C-alpha positions as CSV (number, residue, x, y, z in Angstrom):
1,X,-171.2,56.7,77.6
2,X,-174.0,57.6,75.8
3,X,-175.8,60.9,74.5
4,X,-172.4,62.9,75.1
5,X,-169.6,60.4,73.9
6,X,-166.3,61.9,72.5
7,X,-166.2,62.0,68.7
8,X,-162.4,62.1,68.8
9,X,-161.9,59.7,64.9
10,X,-164.3,62.0,63.0
11,X,-164.3,64.8,60.5
12,X,-160.6,65.7,59.2
13,X,-157.6,63.6,60.2
14,X,-154.8,65.7,62.4
15,X,-152.3,65.4,58.8
16,X,-154.7,67.1,56.3
17,X,-155.9,69.8,58.7
18,X,-154.3,73.0,58.4
19,X,-152.6,76.4,60.9
20,X,-151.9,78.7,58.2
21,X,-153.3,80.2,54.3
22,X,-154.1,78.4,51.7
23,X,-151.6,77.1,49.0
24,X,-150.9,79.4,46.5
25,X,-152.7,78.4,43.1
26,X,-149.6,77.9,40.9
27,X,-152.1,79.1,37.8
28,X,-150.6,82.4,36.9
29,X,-153.8,82.9,34.8
30,X,-156.5,85.4,36.7
31,X,-160.0,86.5,35.0
32,X,-160.1,90.3,34.6
33,X,-162.7,93.3,33.0
34,X,-160.7,94.6,29.5
35,X,-161.6,98.6,29.5
36,X,-161.5,99.7,25.6
37,X,-162.5,96.3,24.0
38,X,-161.5,96.0,20.4
39,X,-164.6,96.4,19.3
40,X,-164.6,100.4,20.7
41,X,-168.6,99.5,22.5
42,X,-167.0,101.2,26.0
43,X,-168.4,98.2,27.8
44,X,-165.3,96.7,29.9
45,X,-165.6,93.4,28.4
46,X,-164.4,89.3,30.5
47,X,-161.2,88.6,29.6
48,X,-158.5,86.3,31.1
49,X,-155.1,88.0,31.7
50,X,-152.1,85.3,30.5
51,X,-149.1,87.1,31.5
52,X,-147.2,90.0,31.9
53,X,-144.5,92.3,30.2
54,X,-143.0,95.5,31.5
55,X,-143.5,98.2,28.5
56,X,-142.3,101.7,28.5
57,X,-144.7,103.2,30.0
58,X,-145.2,101.2,32.4
59,X,-147.4,97.5,33.0
60,X,-149.2,95.3,30.0
61,X,-150.9,92.6,30.0
62,X,-152.0,89.7,27.2
63,X,-155.4,88.8,27.6
64,X,-158.4,87.3,25.5
65,X,-161.5,88.6,25.3
66,X,-164.8,88.6,22.8
67,X,-165.2,91.7,21.1
68,X,-168.7,92.5,18.7
69,X,-168.0,92.6,15.5
70,X,-171.2,92.7,14.0
71,X,-174.4,92.3,16.0
72,X,-174.6,89.1,17.0
73,X,-171.0,88.4,15.8
74,X,-168.6,87.6,18.0
75,X,-164.5,87.3,17.7
76,X,-162.2,86.3,19.8
77,X,-159.2,88.6,21.1
78,X,-156.2,88.1,21.9
79,X,-153.9,91.3,22.1
80,X,-151.3,93.2,24.5
81,X,-153.3,95.8,26.8
82,X,-152.1,98.9,29.5
83,X,-152.4,97.4,33.0
84,X,-154.5,100.4,33.2
85,X,-157.2,98.8,31.0
86,X,-157.2,95.8,33.1
87,X,-158.8,95.3,36.4
88,X,-159.7,92.3,38.7
89,X,-163.2,90.0,37.9
């Protein structure tokens, strides 16, 4: 067979093909936007959501992000914030 040869054996082996959605990512951390950051500049900062916990007023997320403490000076902040201040990145 020339030209239109059977292409079996090329590509992914059957054992590596999937028929469903990809497996969920086991990492609990997620990127997020942090509103009302500790620097008080009113700018949403990119952050890393580390974990969730229930609180008296709803859910809170523990996040790590950078805040500007003075012109050109940044500090890493880790704090629990209300879920309303966190949005997916």
